[in-house]
N, C-alpha and C positions, 0 to 999 in steps of 0.2 A: 201615139203617133211615133213613127219610126224616126230614130235619130239620123237616118241616112237620107231622109227626104230633102234635107237642106242642100246637100250636094251629093250627087251619085258618085260612085267610085269611077265610073266611066268618065263623067264630066271632069272629075278631079284630074284624071290622067291626061286628058286633052289639055286642060288649062295649065297643068304643070309643064307640059312640053312647050306650050306657047309662051308662058310667062318666063321660063327660065332657060329655054333652049333644049331641044331634044338630046343633044350630045353633051351638054354641060352638066356634070354632077352637082348636086346640091351640097353646099358646104355647111357643116354645123357651125363653124366659127363665124363665117360671114353672113349666112342666111338664117339659120335657125336660132342661134344664141341671141342675136339682137331682138328677135320677136319675143322670145322667152323673157328677156330682161324687161322689155317695154310693157308686155301685156300680162305676164304670168307671175313674175317674181314677187310682187307685192303681197300676194296671198299664199305663195308656195315657196317661201325661202327658208333659210335656217332659223330665223327668229319667229316666223309665223308660217306654219305649214298646215293649211286647211286640209281636212281629210287625211292628215298624216302624209301628204304627198309633197315632195320638194322638186324644184327644177333648177336650183341654184348651181348645179354642175351637171355635166354629162352623166357621171356615175349615179347621182341622185335621180336624175330624170328616168333612168331605166328601172328604178326600184318601185315596187307596188306600194300604194298607199294603204289606208285602213280597209279599203274594199277588197284588197287582195287581187284585184284585176291587173293583168300584165299591161304596163303602159305601152310598150312597143313589142309586138309579137315577132317571133322568129320567122314566121311564115309571111312572106311579102303580100300574100293574098288576104291576110287578116291584118288590117291596119292597127289593131290594138286599141286600148282604152284611151290613149292620148288623142288620136285622130278622131275616134268616136265622139269624144267630148267636145272637140272644137268644131265639129260639123253638125252637132245635134241641133235640131230645130226647137226642141223643148227647152225653154229658158231655165227651167229648174235644174237641168242637167248640163246645159251648154257652158263651156268655158271660153273666155273669161266670164266669171259670174258677175251679175249685176252690171254688165257693161255691154258695149256694142260687140257683135261677133267679129272675129278676125276677117280681114278682107279676103276676097276670093284668091288673090295672088298669094297671100300668106298661107292660106289653107292648102293651096296647090303645092307650095314649097314643102310643107310638112308631109303631104301624101307622097310626093316624089322622093323625098329624103328617106321615108320609111320603106318605100318600094325598092330603093337602091341599097337597103341593108342597114339604114340608120347608123352610118359610120361616123366615127369621130376623127377629125382631121387636125387636131391640135397636138400639143406635146404631152399634156397631163390631163387625163379625163377627170381627175378630181379637182381641177382648178375651178374657182368660181367664175361665173359667166363674164364678169367685168374684165377678167384677165385673159379669157379665151378669145373674146372678140378682138379682132385686129385694131390697133390704134387708129382712131378716125382722123381724117383731114377735116378740120373744123371749118364752118362757114365763114365767109369774109365778114369782118365786123362792119357795123353801119358807118356810112361816110361821116355822119354827124350824130352825136349823142343827144337824145332828148333830156336825159338826166345823167349827172355824174355817177361814177362807180365808187363805192367806198375803197379807200386806198389801204388795203391790207398788206401791201408790200411796196417798198421803195428801195432803190439802190443807186449809187453813183457808178458811172462807167469807170473803167480802170484808168483812163487818162484824165478823169476829173472834169471833162468838158460837158458831160451830159448827166442827167438824172433820169432814172427809169421808173415808170409807174405801171401798174397793171390796169388793163381796160377790160372790155368784154370780148373774150376770145382773142386778145392781143396784148402786146406790150407797147407802151407809148414812150418815145424817147424825146426829152425836152432839153433845150439849150440852157445850161446853167447861167450864162451871162445875161440872158434877157427873157427866159421863160417861154421862148417860142418853140413850136413843134418842129422837131428835126426829122423824124421818120416813125413809121409804125411797123411793128413786126407781128404779122398775123399767125394763125394756126397754133394757138395755145388753148388750154382749157378755158371753160366758161369764166371762172374766177381765178385770179392769181393771188396766192397766199404767201409765197416765199420766193426770194431771188438771191442767188449766190454765184459769184464768179469762181471758176476753177483756179487753182494755184498759178497756172500759166497765163491767166487772164484772157484766154481765147474763147472759152466756153461759158455761156451763161446757163446755169441750171434754174429751171422755173418749176416751182411746186404749185400745182393748180388742180382744178377739178370742178365737178358739179356736185353741190352738197347732197348727200344721201344716195348718190348714184355712182360716182366714179372719182378717181384721183390718179395722178401720175406726175412724173417729173419729165419735162421735155428739155433736152440738151440742145442749145441753140448756138450756132456760130454767130457771135455778136456782130462781126463785120458784115457778113452776107445776109443775116437774118434767117438762114436755112435751119430747119429742124434736123439735127444730125441723128438723133435717136430718142426713143421713149423708154424710160426705165421706171421701176418701182410702181407698177400699176396696181391700184387698190380699189376696193369697193366703196371708198368714201374719200373725201378731199385730202390732199397733202397739205399740212398746215405749216411745216417748217422743214428746212434742209440746211445742212452744214457740211463743208468739206473738211476732212481730216487733214491737218497741216502737213504739207510736204508729200501728200499722196494723191492718188486719184480716187480715193474712197469717199463716198457721199453718204451721210446719215440722213434718213428720211423719216419724218414724223407724220403720222396719219390719224385721221379721225376714226379709223377702224381699230384703234387702240394698239397699234403695232409700231415698231421701229424697224426699218429695213436698212441694211448696209449694202450698197451696191458699188461696183467698180465701173467708173464711166469710160475706162479704156476697153475693158473686155465686155462691158454691158452685162456682167453676171452679178447675180445677187449673192453676196458673201454669207450673210446670215440674217435671220429675223429675230428680233427680241420682242417677246410678248409678256412683258412684266407689268404693264399697266392694265387697269380695269375700265378705262374710259379714254376719251380722246387724248392723244399725245399732242400737246400744244406747242412744244418747242424742244429743240435738241441743240447741244453745243459740245465742242471738243475742248480739252485743255490745250494750252499753247503748244505743248510738245506732242499732242496726239495720243498720250498714254491713257487718258480717261475720256469717257463719254458721259454726258448727263442729259436728263430729260425731265420735262414737267408735264403734268396731266390734269384733266378735269377731275380725276379721282382723288384730288387733294394731296397728292404726293409729288416729291421730286426724287429722282433716283440717279445713282452713279454706277457706271459699269467699267469693267476693264476694257480698254479700247481695242485690244487685239482679240480677246476671246468672247466678249459680250457678257461675261459673268457679272452678276449683280454684286456690288461692293457695299452700297449704302442706300438707305431709303429714309427720307426726311418727311415727317408728317406734321410738322409744326405749324403750318399755315391754317389748318382746319377748314380751309376753303379751296376752291380750284386754284391751281398754280399755272401761270401762263408764260413765264419767262425766267431764264436763269443763266448764270455764267460761272465758269470755273476760274477761280483766281490763280494768279501765278504762284507756283510752289506746289499746286495740286493738293492743298490741305483744306481749303475752304471753298464754299459756294455762296453766291448771293442769288436770291430768288424772289419773285414778286407774284402777286395774284389778286384774288378777289377779296382778301382780307385787308387791303389798302395799306400794306406794309412791305418794305424790303427786309428780308431776313438774311442775316449772315450766319452761316453755320459750319460746323466742322464735319468733314467727311468721315473721320475716324469713329466718332461717337454720336453723330447726328444731334449734337448739342448746339443750340442757338447761342451765339456769342454777342450779337448786336442786332438791333432793328432800327429802321428809319421809317417814320410815318410818311405816307404819301398823300393822304387825304382823299384817295380815290383808288379805284381798281387799276392795277398796272398790267400792261401787255408785254409782248416779247421785248427783251432788253438787249442792248449792245454795250460792250465795254471797250474803252480806249484807254489803255494804261490804268491809271487809278480812278478813272471817271466812268460811271455807269449812266446811260441814258434810259429813262423809263417813260414810255408813252402812257398817258393817263386818261381815264374816262372823263375827267372834269375839264377837258379841253386844254391841258397843259402837257408839255414835255419837260420832265424833271431831270436835272443833272445831279448825281450824288457823288461826293468826294469820298472814296474808300479809305483815305488816310484819316479822315475825321469822322466817318460814318454820319455825315450830315448833308442836307440838301445844299448844293453849292449854287445852283442857278435854276430859274424857272423860265422856260420859253413860252411866253404867253401871246396869244393872238389868234389861235384857232377858235372856230365857232362850233365845233363838235368834238366828239370823242377822238382823241389821237390814237391811231391804231398801229402806226409803223414809224420807224426812224432809220436813218443811215448817217454815217459819218464820213466826210471827205477828208482824209488825212494824207500825209505824204507830200503835201505841197511845200514849196521852198520856205515860205514864211508862216510860222504858227498863227499869226494874226489872220491869215487867209483861209484857215481851216473853216469848213462849213458843216452844218448839220441840216439834214432834211427831215421833215415830218409830213406824214400823210394822215388825213382824218376821214371820218365816216362820211362827211359831206362831199368828199372828192377834192378837198383843198390840199394843194401841195405847197409847202412853204420852205424857204431856205433861210438859215440863220447863221450869224457869226458864232462860231464855237466859243470865242474868247469872252464875249459879253452878252450872249443870248439876244442880240439885237436882230430884228427882222431885216433881211436883205431884200427879198421879194417873195411874192406868193401869187398863185393863180389857181383857177379851177382846172384840174387835169383831165379835160375831155376835149376831143376834137370838135 
């Protein structure tokens, strides 16, 4: 049976003009790349390339697979192997394999795009699809949540009057005094994994994404809630972000195993660091911005020159995944935590461990305030460690699930009024007194 009986070339031409407009050219970025990502990438990507054929970038799309057939022919009257496969009626040949055929509208877009010369309208034909596709405007979040969202990121507002949590395609702002909903900021990634305010406290950087599909950092005007820009787009979720002190540089840790340094003023990527072999779980700068450090599921923690990105040190003492770390004042030591249930304190110069503190549970991304380190733990505790004694100083108890995130409200007039926030897997947001670890209030962080 002919592969062209499913759609004739004439029918395709008519449909393409109807579906997309006779005078409107088809865009690879906006029209073709999203179809490839949704329907083709799972079987024809860099990690899995059925038939030796890949579609994860425009450049790869044009290369023949094992069959040697030209995917997109130079002659507009010959649609080439790509269109032949997607219109084929024979299920043994039609793509996507073992799935429903593409819609008539999608097929029409492909045929019209090929007839117009299969042009690329992006900046770099070698970029992966996730980076070529224009940043989306995300759907409005639900008015009410049926179930809470795990709180993988929390932060206090610069004025200390609000605490921010991530929702589903949104940020949710809560009143610190009574836990009531203040406002909702939509149009962010499906899940929020990191929050950080710029040094001038005007821009909130949001590390977010959809697991296994996309990641990005959205820069939001915190007063207006407007998305000012989208930077550091990746093929998997952004897990952590950190501003370099005194600069507009932002370090971005991603599940695609990379670290990107971007300038939020110019919106340009300064460099990419590809030193890890697995998810980069956290990034942090030294207090003076001279050093950058990262942790990863590859069981390592690494230190880099903050200006060049050159690798300085690599610590392998955890023997398990590393999930959080901090560079201590003086730039000579690091503290790090992970799946081995310990906090390690080690020298940057020789990668030697000088102390360890038992946590009793897996630790996640940590924050440091002076000589105190806060460690969210999987056994439903938030642990405070005193770096002067290398001992557990306090335990914030009261969560009913894995504590995933924490934030510290400092800078208030009275030290006794300093607060700590914790977010857990079950969506509970809790506020604590930093001085004695007593619970101030808590609530389920869902509209």
